[in-house]
KEDOLO-177322 format. One record per residue (C-alpha): residue number from 1; residue in three letters; x, y, z. Coordinates in Angstrom, 2 decimals, decimal comma. Layout:
REM KEDOLO-177322
<NUM; "ALA"; <X; Y; Z>>;
...
//
This chain:
REM KEDOLO-177322
<1; "UNK"; <-46,68; 31,56; -1,08>>;
<2; "UNK"; <-44,50; 28,16; -1,16>>;
<3; "UNK"; <-41,10; 27,71; -0,80>>;
<4; "UNK"; <-39,11; 24,85; -1,25>>;
<5; "UNK"; <-36,38; 23,40; 0,88>>;
<6; "UNK"; <-32,68; 23,62; -0,61>>;
<7; "UNK"; <-31,81; 20,17; -2,07>>;
<8; "UNK"; <-29,09; 17,67; 0,10>>;
<9; "UNK"; <-25,66; 17,97; -0,37>>;
<10; "UNK"; <-25,25; 14,61; -2,20>>;
<11; "UNK"; <-22,23; 12,56; -0,33>>;
<12; "UNK"; <-18,91; 13,27; -1,03>>;
<13; "UNK"; <-17,87; 9,80; 0,08>>;
<14; "UNK"; <-18,38; 7,08; -3,24>>;
<15; "UNK"; <-20,64; 3,76; -2,22>>;
<16; "UNK"; <-18,18; 0,88; -2,74>>;
<17; "UNK"; <-18,54; -2,32; -3,86>>;
<18; "UNK"; <-19,53; -5,08; -1,50>>;
<19; "UNK"; <-16,40; -7,48; -2,47>>;
<20; "UNK"; <-14,17; -4,46; -1,62>>;
<21; "UNK"; <-12,57; -4,98; 2,03>>;
<22; "UNK"; <-9,82; -2,44; 1,83>>;
<23; "UNK"; <-9,97; 0,77; -0,23>>;
<24; "UNK"; <-8,50; 4,34; 0,11>>;
<25; "UNK"; <-10,41; 6,03; -2,54>>;
<26; "UNK"; <-14,07; 6,09; -1,46>>;
<27; "UNK"; <-12,80; 9,95; -0,28>>;
<28; "UNK"; <-14,05; 9,43; 3,55>>;
<29; "UNK"; <-11,77; 11,22; 5,88>>;
<30; "UNK"; <-8,58; 10,02; 7,12>>;
<31; "UNK"; <-7,28; 9,55; 11,06>>;
<32; "UNK"; <-3,65; 8,45; 11,47>>;
<33; "UNK"; <-3,15; 7,70; 14,80>>;
<34; "UNK"; <0,89; 7,32; 15,74>>;
<35; "UNK"; <2,04; 5,53; 18,95>>;
<36; "UNK"; <5,83; 6,09; 20,13>>;
<37; "UNK"; <8,15; 5,73; 22,73>>;
<38; "UNK"; <10,11; 7,86; 24,03>>;
<39; "UNK"; <14,02; 7,51; 25,27>>;
<40; "UNK"; <14,10; 9,13; 29,10>>;
<41; "UNK"; <14,84; 11,89; 29,34>>;
<42; "UNK"; <14,51; 12,49; 25,09>>;
<43; "UNK"; <10,86; 14,07; 26,52>>;
<44; "UNK"; <12,28; 17,63; 25,80>>;
<45; "UNK"; <14,09; 16,99; 22,41>>;
<46; "UNK"; <10,80; 14,81; 21,61>>;
<47; "UNK"; <8,47; 18,21; 22,04>>;
<48; "UNK"; <10,51; 20,11; 20,40>>;
<49; "UNK"; <11,20; 18,14; 17,06>>;
<50; "UNK"; <6,76; 17,69; 16,62>>;
<51; "UNK"; <7,20; 21,46; 17,24>>;
<52; "UNK"; <8,95; 21,76; 14,13>>;
<53; "UNK"; <7,61; 18,91; 11,75>>;
<54; "UNK"; <4,38; 19,87; 12,94>>;
<55; "UNK"; <4,78; 23,48; 11,60>>;
<56; "UNK"; <5,84; 21,39; 7,69>>;
<57; "UNK"; <3,41; 19,32; 8,26>>;
<58; "UNK"; <0,43; 21,77; 8,24>>;
<59; "UNK"; <1,18; 23,36; 4,71>>;
<60; "UNK"; <1,11; 20,05; 3,20>>;
<61; "UNK"; <-2,09; 19,48; 0,88>>;
<62; "UNK"; <-5,28; 17,67; 2,70>>;
<63; "UNK"; <-4,02; 18,03; 6,07>>;
<64; "UNK"; <-6,50; 19,21; 8,47>>;
<65; "UNK"; <-5,45; 18,99; 12,32>>;
<66; "UNK"; <-2,91; 16,72; 14,17>>;
<67; "UNK"; <-2,59; 16,54; 18,56>>;
<68; "UNK"; <0,15; 15,30; 20,14>>;
<69; "UNK"; <0,03; 13,56; 23,66>>;
<70; "UNK"; <1,92; 12,34; 26,29>>;
<71; "UNK"; <0,19; 9,35; 28,78>>;
<72; "UNK"; <-0,43; 10,12; 32,01>>;
<73; "UNK"; <0,51; 7,29; 33,45>>;
<74; "UNK"; <3,71; 6,93; 31,59>>;
<75; "UNK"; <6,07; 10,28; 30,50>>;
<76; "UNK"; <8,08; 8,11; 27,80>>;
<77; "UNK"; <4,90; 6,84; 26,03>>;
<78; "UNK"; <3,17; 9,56; 23,67>>;
<79; "UNK"; <0,34; 9,80; 20,75>>;
<80; "UNK"; <0,47; 11,86; 17,70>>;
<81; "UNK"; <-2,89; 11,62; 15,92>>;
<82; "UNK"; <-3,65; 13,10; 12,39>>;
<83; "UNK"; <-6,92; 14,36; 10,87>>;
<84; "UNK"; <-7,09; 14,24; 6,48>>;
<85; "UNK"; <-9,26; 15,57; 3,72>>;
<86; "UNK"; <-8,81; 11,76; 2,63>>;
<87; "UNK"; <-6,32; 8,80; 2,58>>;
<88; "UNK"; <-4,77; 9,61; -1,21>>;
<89; "UNK"; <-3,09; 12,55; 0,08>>;
<90; "UNK"; <-1,66; 11,35; 3,30>>;
<91; "UNK"; <-0,54; 8,35; 1,79>>;
<92; "UNK"; <0,74; 10,86; -0,98>>;
<93; "UNK"; <3,05; 12,72; 1,60>>;
<94; "UNK"; <3,74; 9,47; 4,20>>;
<95; "UNK"; <5,21; 7,80; 0,77>>;
<96; "UNK"; <7,41; 10,47; -0,23>>;
<97; "UNK"; <11,50; 11,31; 0,21>>;
<98; "UNK"; <10,13; 14,55; 1,99>>;
<99; "UNK"; <8,51; 12,88; 4,38>>;
<100; "UNK"; <11,38; 10,27; 5,71>>;
<101; "UNK"; <13,74; 14,00; 5,78>>;
<102; "UNK"; <11,10; 15,25; 7,75>>;
<103; "UNK"; <10,78; 12,92; 10,60>>;
<104; "UNK"; <14,73; 12,58; 10,80>>;
<105; "UNK"; <15,01; 14,02; 14,17>>;
<106; "UNK"; <11,88; 12,49; 15,94>>;
<107; "UNK"; <13,34; 9,36; 15,10>>;
<108; "UNK"; <16,61; 10,34; 17,25>>;
<109; "UNK"; <13,90; 10,77; 19,88>>;
<110; "UNK"; <12,06; 7,55; 19,85>>;
<111; "UNK"; <12,84; 3,60; 20,79>>;
<112; "UNK"; <9,86; 2,79; 18,82>>;
<113; "UNK"; <6,88; 4,06; 17,30>>;
<114; "UNK"; <3,38; 2,03; 15,46>>;
<115; "UNK"; <1,31; 3,73; 12,58>>;
<116; "UNK"; <-2,49; 2,81; 12,40>>;
<117; "UNK"; <-4,85; 4,53; 9,95>>;
<118; "UNK"; <-8,49; 4,82; 9,94>>;
<119; "UNK"; <-11,05; 5,95; 7,91>>;
<120; "UNK"; <-13,71; 7,39; 9,88>>;
<121; "UNK"; <-17,20; 6,22; 9,72>>;
<122; "UNK"; <-19,34; 8,11; 12,24>>;
<123; "UNK"; <-18,32; 11,05; 15,10>>;
<124; "UNK"; <-20,56; 12,56; 17,11>>;
<125; "UNK"; <-20,15; 16,60; 18,90>>;
<126; "UNK"; <-17,59; 18,93; 17,47>>;
<127; "UNK"; <-18,06; 20,01; 14,36>>;
<128; "UNK"; <-20,19; 16,64; 13,57>>;
<129; "UNK"; <-23,21; 18,08; 15,72>>;
<130; "UNK"; <-24,04; 20,79; 13,06>>;
<131; "UNK"; <-22,68; 19,36; 10,20>>;
<132; "UNK"; <-24,19; 18,18; 7,59>>;
<133; "UNK"; <-24,34; 14,81; 6,85>>;
<134; "UNK"; <-23,60; 15,06; 3,15>>;
<135; "UNK"; <-20,46; 17,19; 4,66>>;
<136; "UNK"; <-18,50; 14,91; 7,07>>;
<137; "UNK"; <-17,00; 12,48; 4,22>>;
<138; "UNK"; <-17,49; 10,11; 6,02>>;
<139; "UNK"; <-17,44; 6,10; 5,49>>;
<140; "UNK"; <-20,26; 5,25; 3,88>>;
<141; "UNK"; <-20,50; 1,61; 5,61>>;
<142; "UNK"; <-18,93; -0,86; 6,93>>;
<143; "UNK"; <-16,06; -3,77; 5,04>>;
<144; "UNK"; <-15,99; -7,12; 6,00>>;
<145; "UNK"; <-12,41; -8,57; 5,61>>;
<146; "UNK"; <-11,33; -11,79; 5,22>>;
<147; "UNK"; <-8,95; -11,79; 8,58>>;
<148; "UNK"; <-5,95; -11,56; 5,87>>;
<149; "UNK"; <-3,53; -7,89; 5,77>>;
<150; "UNK"; <-1,71; -7,35; 3,04>>;
<151; "UNK"; <1,49; -5,20; 2,78>>;
<152; "UNK"; <4,47; -5,68; 0,22>>;
<153; "UNK"; <7,85; -4,30; 0,10>>;
<154; "UNK"; <9,91; -3,07; -3,44>>;
<155; "UNK"; <13,41; -2,26; -4,17>>;
<156; "UNK"; <15,95; -2,12; -7,20>>;
<157; "UNK"; <19,16; -3,95; -7,84>>;
<158; "UNK"; <21,79; -2,91; -9,60>>;
<159; "UNK"; <21,33; -3,78; -13,47>>;
<160; "UNK"; <22,89; -7,33; -15,09>>;
<161; "UNK"; <22,52; -8,74; -11,36>>;
<162; "UNK"; <18,69; -9,80; -12,09>>;
<163; "UNK"; <19,52; -13,44; -12,43>>;
<164; "UNK"; <22,34; -13,61; -9,04>>;
<165; "UNK"; <19,33; -11,90; -7,08>>;
<166; "UNK"; <16,71; -14,32; -8,48>>;
<167; "UNK"; <18,56; -17,19; -7,03>>;
<168; "UNK"; <19,24; -15,73; -3,78>>;
<169; "UNK"; <15,52; -14,88; -3,16>>;
<170; "UNK"; <14,21; -18,40; -4,33>>;
<171; "UNK"; <16,89; -20,73; -2,63>>;
<172; "UNK"; <16,61; -19,42; 0,85>>;
<173; "UNK"; <14,54; -21,72; 3,11>>;
<174; "UNK"; <10,94; -20,34; 4,67>>;
<175; "UNK"; <10,73; -18,21; 8,08>>;
<176; "UNK"; <8,95; -20,27; 10,52>>;
<177; "UNK"; <5,18; -19,39; 9,79>>;
<178; "UNK"; <4,11; -19,16; 13,41>>;
<179; "UNK"; <5,09; -15,57; 14,67>>;
<180; "UNK"; <3,08; -15,55; 18,32>>;
<181; "UNK"; <-0,20; -16,64; 19,67>>;
<182; "UNK"; <-2,36; -14,28; 17,69>>;
<183; "UNK"; <-0,46; -13,71; 14,76>>;
<184; "UNK"; <0,76; -16,08; 11,81>>;
<185; "UNK"; <2,35; -15,86; 8,42>>;
<186; "UNK"; <0,10; -17,08; 5,52>>;
<187; "UNK"; <1,35; -16,42; 1,93>>;
<188; "UNK"; <4,56; -14,66; 0,85>>;
<189; "UNK"; <4,91; -14,82; -3,12>>;
<190; "UNK"; <8,13; -12,78; -5,03>>;
<191; "UNK"; <8,35; -11,43; -8,49>>;
<192; "UNK"; <10,91; -9,16; -10,69>>;
<193; "UNK"; <10,19; -6,86; -13,08>>;
<194; "UNK"; <13,80; -6,00; -14,71>>;
<195; "UNK"; <16,02; -5,22; -12,37>>;
<196; "UNK"; <12,78; -3,96; -9,86>>;
<197; "UNK"; <11,85; -6,92; -6,79>>;
<198; "UNK"; <8,57; -6,85; -5,27>>;
<199; "UNK"; <7,48; -8,94; -2,51>>;
<200; "UNK"; <4,11; -9,65; -1,41>>;
<201; "UNK"; <3,21; -10,45; 1,99>>;
<202; "UNK"; <0,02; -12,07; 3,47>>;
<203; "UNK"; <-0,47; -11,61; 7,23>>;
<204; "UNK"; <-3,40; -12,67; 10,00>>;
<205; "UNK"; <-3,08; -10,90; 13,07>>;
<206; "UNK"; <-0,13; -8,54; 13,74>>;
<207; "UNK"; <1,48; -7,18; 10,55>>;
<208; "UNK"; <4,49; -5,23; 12,63>>;
<209; "UNK"; <4,83; -8,35; 14,53>>;
<210; "UNK"; <5,39; -10,14; 11,22>>;
<211; "UNK"; <7,75; -8,63; 10,43>>;
<212; "UNK"; <10,34; -7,85; 12,86>>;
<213; "UNK"; <9,88; -11,85; 13,40>>;
<214; "UNK"; <11,07; -12,39; 9,70>>;
<215; "UNK"; <13,61; -9,44; 9,93>>;
<216; "UNK"; <15,19; -11,79; 12,71>>;
<217; "UNK"; <15,03; -15,43; 11,12>>;
<218; "UNK"; <19,03; -16,33; 10,44>>;
<219; "UNK"; <17,54; -17,79; 6,99>>;
<220; "UNK"; <16,30; -14,28; 6,13>>;
<221; "UNK"; <18,82; -11,69; 7,54>>;
<222; "UNK"; <21,48; -14,00; 5,62>>;
<223; "UNK"; <19,50; -13,80; 1,85>>;
<224; "UNK"; <19,02; -9,70; 3,67>>;
<225; "UNK"; <23,09; -9,24; 3,81>>;
<226; "UNK"; <23,79; -11,86; 0,79>>;
<227; "UNK"; <22,22; -9,10; -1,84>>;
<228; "UNK"; <23,16; -5,55; 0,03>>;
<229; "UNK"; <26,25; -5,23; -2,91>>;
<230; "UNK"; <23,44; -5,82; -5,32>>;
<231; "UNK"; <21,20; -2,74; -4,17>>;
<232; "UNK"; <20,75; 0,24; -6,05>>;
<233; "UNK"; <20,31; 2,01; -2,34>>;
<234; "UNK"; <23,29; 1,67; 0,36>>;
<235; "UNK"; <21,93; -0,05; 3,52>>;
<236; "UNK"; <23,55; -1,05; 6,30>>;
<237; "UNK"; <21,40; -3,84; 8,63>>;
<238; "UNK"; <24,20; -3,56; 11,59>>;
<239; "UNK"; <22,68; 0,72; 11,86>>;
<240; "UNK"; <19,40; 0,62; 13,01>>;
<241; "UNK"; <18,86; 4,53; 11,13>>;
<242; "UNK"; <20,20; 3,13; 8,08>>;
<243; "UNK"; <17,70; -0,29; 7,70>>;
<244; "UNK"; <15,01; 1,90; 9,05>>;
<245; "UNK"; <15,40; 4,53; 6,29>>;
<246; "UNK"; <15,64; 1,46; 4,09>>;
<247; "UNK"; <13,04; -0,13; 4,20>>;
<248; "UNK"; <10,56; 3,24; 4,77>>;
<249; "UNK"; <11,49; 3,54; 1,10>>;
<250; "UNK"; <10,98; 0,12; 0,35>>;
<251; "UNK"; <7,00; 0,09; 1,46>>;
<252; "UNK"; <4,88; -0,86; -1,06>>;
<253; "UNK"; <1,02; -0,70; 0,67>>;
<254; "UNK"; <-1,86; -2,03; -0,21>>;
<255; "UNK"; <-4,13; 0,42; -1,61>>;
<256; "UNK"; <-7,38; -1,46; -2,74>>;
<257; "UNK"; <-8,10; -4,91; -2,18>>;
<258; "UNK"; <-11,19; -6,83; -3,78>>;
<259; "UNK"; <-11,95; -10,13; -4,04>>;
<260; "UNK"; <-15,17; -12,48; -5,90>>;
<261; "UNK"; <-17,71; -14,68; -4,66>>;
<262; "UNK"; <-16,26; -17,86; -5,92>>;
<263; "UNK"; <-13,96; -19,79; -4,15>>;
<264; "UNK"; <-10,01; -19,38; -5,74>>;
<265; "UNK"; <-9,21; -23,26; -5,06>>;
<266; "UNK"; <-6,92; -23,45; -8,04>>;
<267; "UNK"; <-6,02; -19,94; -9,11>>;
<268; "UNK"; <-2,67; -18,62; -10,44>>;
<269; "UNK"; <-1,04; -15,70; -9,05>>;
<270; "UNK"; <0,49; -13,13; -11,31>>;
<271; "UNK"; <1,73; -9,98; -10,79>>;
<272; "UNK"; <1,23; -7,34; -13,22>>;
<273; "UNK"; <3,86; -3,56; -13,15>>;
<274; "UNK"; <2,61; -0,53; -13,66>>;
<275; "UNK"; <4,82; 2,71; -13,27>>;
<276; "UNK"; <3,26; 5,49; -13,68>>;
<277; "UNK"; <4,01; 8,68; -15,15>>;
<278; "UNK"; <5,67; 11,41; -12,43>>;
<279; "UNK"; <2,99; 11,96; -10,02>>;
<280; "UNK"; <0,36; 10,05; -11,41>>;
<281; "UNK"; <0,60; 6,85; -9,54>>;
<282; "UNK"; <-2,13; 7,35; -7,54>>;
<283; "UNK"; <-4,75; 8,42; -10,01>>;
<284; "UNK"; <-3,33; 5,34; -11,69>>;
<285; "UNK"; <-3,78; 3,34; -8,77>>;
<286; "UNK"; <-7,42; 4,70; -8,09>>;
<287; "UNK"; <-8,14; 3,50; -11,95>>;
<288; "UNK"; <-7,60; 0,37; -11,77>>;
<289; "UNK"; <-9,07; 0,09; -8,38>>;
<290; "UNK"; <-12,38; 1,37; -10,11>>;
<291; "UNK"; <-11,85; -1,58; -13,17>>;
<292; "UNK"; <-11,33; -3,97; -10,35>>;
<293; "UNK"; <-15,07; -3,21; -8,16>>;
<294; "UNK"; <-16,49; -3,87; -11,82>>;
<295; "UNK"; <-15,10; -6,70; -12,90>>;
<296; "UNK"; <-15,68; -8,36; -9,12>>;
<297; "UNK"; <-19,30; -7,97; -9,88>>;
<298; "UNK"; <-18,98; -9,79; -13,13>>;
<299; "UNK"; <-19,38; -13,26; -12,30>>;
<300; "UNK"; <-17,75; -14,16; -15,82>>;
<301; "UNK"; <-14,90; -12,33; -14,87>>;
<302; "UNK"; <-11,47; -14,52; -14,11>>;
<303; "UNK"; <-9,88; -12,61; -12,10>>;
<304; "UNK"; <-11,14; -13,72; -8,36>>;
<305; "UNK"; <-8,75; -11,31; -6,51>>;
<306; "UNK"; <-6,69; -8,48; -6,87>>;
<307; "UNK"; <-4,81; -6,22; -4,82>>;
<308; "UNK"; <-3,32; -2,89; -5,95>>;
<309; "UNK"; <-0,33; -1,40; -4,29>>;
<310; "UNK"; <1,47; 1,80; -4,40>>;
<311; "UNK"; <3,88; 4,06; -4,05>>;
<312; "UNK"; <4,98; 7,20; -5,74>>;
<313; "UNK"; <5,10; 5,97; -8,89>>;
<314; "UNK"; <5,57; 2,35; -8,73>>;
<315; "UNK"; <1,66; 0,60; -8,97>>;
<316; "UNK"; <1,40; -3,07; -8,71>>;
<317; "UNK"; <-1,49; -5,15; -9,22>>;
<318; "UNK"; <-1,52; -8,92; -7,61>>;
<319; "UNK"; <-4,23; -11,19; -9,40>>;
<320; "UNK"; <-5,13; -14,87; -8,91>>;
<321; "UNK"; <-6,56; -16,07; -11,86>>;
<322; "UNK"; <-8,58; -18,84; -12,50>>;
<323; "UNK"; <-8,21; -19,34; -16,41>>;
<324; "UNK"; <-4,81; -18,75; -16,68>>;
<325; "UNK"; <-3,28; -15,34; -17,63>>;
<326; "UNK"; <-3,87; -14,95; -20,59>>;
<327; "UNK"; <-7,53; -15,72; -20,31>>;
<328; "UNK"; <-9,17; -11,90; -20,88>>;
<329; "UNK"; <-6,40; -10,22; -21,31>>;
<330; "UNK"; <-8,26; -7,23; -20,61>>;
<331; "UNK"; <-10,04; -8,05; -17,77>>;
<332; "UNK"; <-6,37; -9,22; -16,17>>;
<333; "UNK"; <-5,40; -5,84; -17,10>>;
<334; "UNK"; <-8,35; -3,98; -15,55>>;
<335; "UNK"; <-9,44; -3,09; -18,79>>;
<336; "UNK"; <-12,34; -3,74; -20,67>>;
<337; "UNK"; <-12,46; -1,62; -23,85>>;
<338; "UNK"; <-9,85; 1,12; -25,92>>;
<339; "UNK"; <-11,30; 4,12; -23,87>>;
<340; "UNK"; <-9,63; 2,38; -21,22>>;
<341; "UNK"; <-6,61; 1,45; -22,90>>;
<342; "UNK"; <-6,11; 5,48; -24,22>>;
<343; "UNK"; <-6,81; 6,42; -20,48>>;
<344; "UNK"; <-4,04; 3,98; -18,61>>;
<345; "UNK"; <-1,54; 4,53; -21,44>>;
<346; "UNK"; <-2,38; 7,84; -20,14>>;
<347; "UNK"; <-0,73; 7,54; -17,13>>;
<348; "UNK"; <1,68; 4,94; -17,77>>;
<349; "UNK"; <5,43; 6,07; -18,57>>;
<350; "UNK"; <5,91; 3,43; -21,30>>;
<351; "UNK"; <9,14; 3,54; -22,14>>;
<352; "UNK"; <10,41; 2,29; -18,43>>;
<353; "UNK"; <8,14; -0,66; -19,89>>;
<354; "UNK"; <10,06; -0,56; -22,85>>;
<355; "UNK"; <7,21; 0,44; -25,62>>;
<356; "UNK"; <5,87; 3,46; -27,33>>;
<357; "UNK"; <3,22; 4,83; -26,64>>;
<358; "UNK"; <1,75; 5,59; -29,58>>;
<359; "UNK"; <2,11; 1,27; -30,53>>;
<360; "UNK"; <0,55; 0,38; -27,14>>;
<361; "UNK"; <-3,05; 3,15; -28,05>>;
<362; "UNK"; <-2,58; 1,53; -30,73>>;
<363; "UNK"; <-2,32; -2,16; -30,00>>;
<364; "UNK"; <-4,14; -4,40; -28,03>>;
<365; "UNK"; <-4,03; -4,98; -24,50>>;
<366; "UNK"; <-2,51; -8,50; -25,32>>;
<367; "UNK"; <0,88; -6,68; -25,81>>;
<368; "UNK"; <0,31; -4,51; -22,66>>;
<369; "UNK"; <0,06; -7,68; -20,70>>;
<370; "UNK"; <3,16; -9,31; -21,92>>;
<371; "UNK"; <5,05; -5,38; -21,03>>;
<372; "UNK"; <3,68; -5,49; -17,58>>;
<373; "UNK"; <3,86; -8,68; -16,23>>;
<374; "UNK"; <6,63; -9,87; -13,81>>;
<375; "UNK"; <8,47; -12,67; -13,60>>;
<376; "UNK"; <7,87; -15,24; -10,64>>;
<377; "UNK"; <10,43; -16,20; -8,03>>;
<378; "UNK"; <8,71; -17,66; -5,47>>;
<379; "UNK"; <5,43; -18,28; -4,63>>;
<380; "UNK"; <5,12; -19,17; -0,79>>;
<381; "UNK"; <2,78; -20,54; 1,34>>;
<382; "UNK"; <1,74; -21,35; 5,12>>;
<383; "UNK"; <1,14; -25,13; 5,70>>;
<384; "UNK"; <-2,05; -24,61; 7,65>>;
<385; "UNK"; <-2,96; -21,30; 5,86>>;
//
């Protein structure tokens, strides 16, 4: 009598290229940590708001569990941790309008928050002790970064005011790049596509400290006040809640970053706008990420670096290109064959690009590149970046 063992479960995570330093698409589980400072005397109100919130979050697809902890040393310090099946469902929820409204009661009780997100790489004990390695959805290997944190903000202005806004955003004096002894601004790139503004920020050190530093600079505050009348979404920077909601909605997080082994000296930065059909933003970003990984492994690719930013149905790709934007339109776009072009077109809201879907499917990558290209407003680097 012979016996055969059951085949090992295949890993549920995807092995990513060594050129990828950041990605939310490998399938590994996500741990979210929220550090919270609660106003003195508001602890019970905060607890009640959390209990209401956690009941709502429990039904969100991809949510696994959460915990609320209070400091044993300082009763005003709290910690919320949550586990998610993977990063995409969490990002879909946290970037939604539903989330903005859901967390309002919490923010009435807190003076400060800090959110940290981690892929689970290894674990011991608990459920992990008896789990098959292929079923644990762990990140397969550590990623090696370049010490730079990437983030973006996006908002829209009232149609007809694009030139006035571009001038305001291009003419102001840059803020001091030094935030503190450990944090500094590296680069700020600002692009527009129609009435949509995208500001991409690169930071060494603490991103939150850098964003707060920039917001406090008089020259930045002045230009932010100057563009207020042109914004489609009203905001009052003197009202903390109004400012918080605006910048929460404006956040455009980086979901994928890839860099090649080539030195990017002389590379030119471009931004490409991929408006997605409703509900297709995350899938579109994932498709672009897959193509970027393949291109990074190809020494012939003109794309030296690529960062994909995504929120809801807004997808923006920031690329550093060596041979000019038109050197290889298909590769620059993240497309290398007609099938990929058709797949991308199916996910795009082509009307938002001012195009006809059938024309794009039948047309060339050059046509799509021309439609997706964003206009550069300003690109500033720190002198010692």
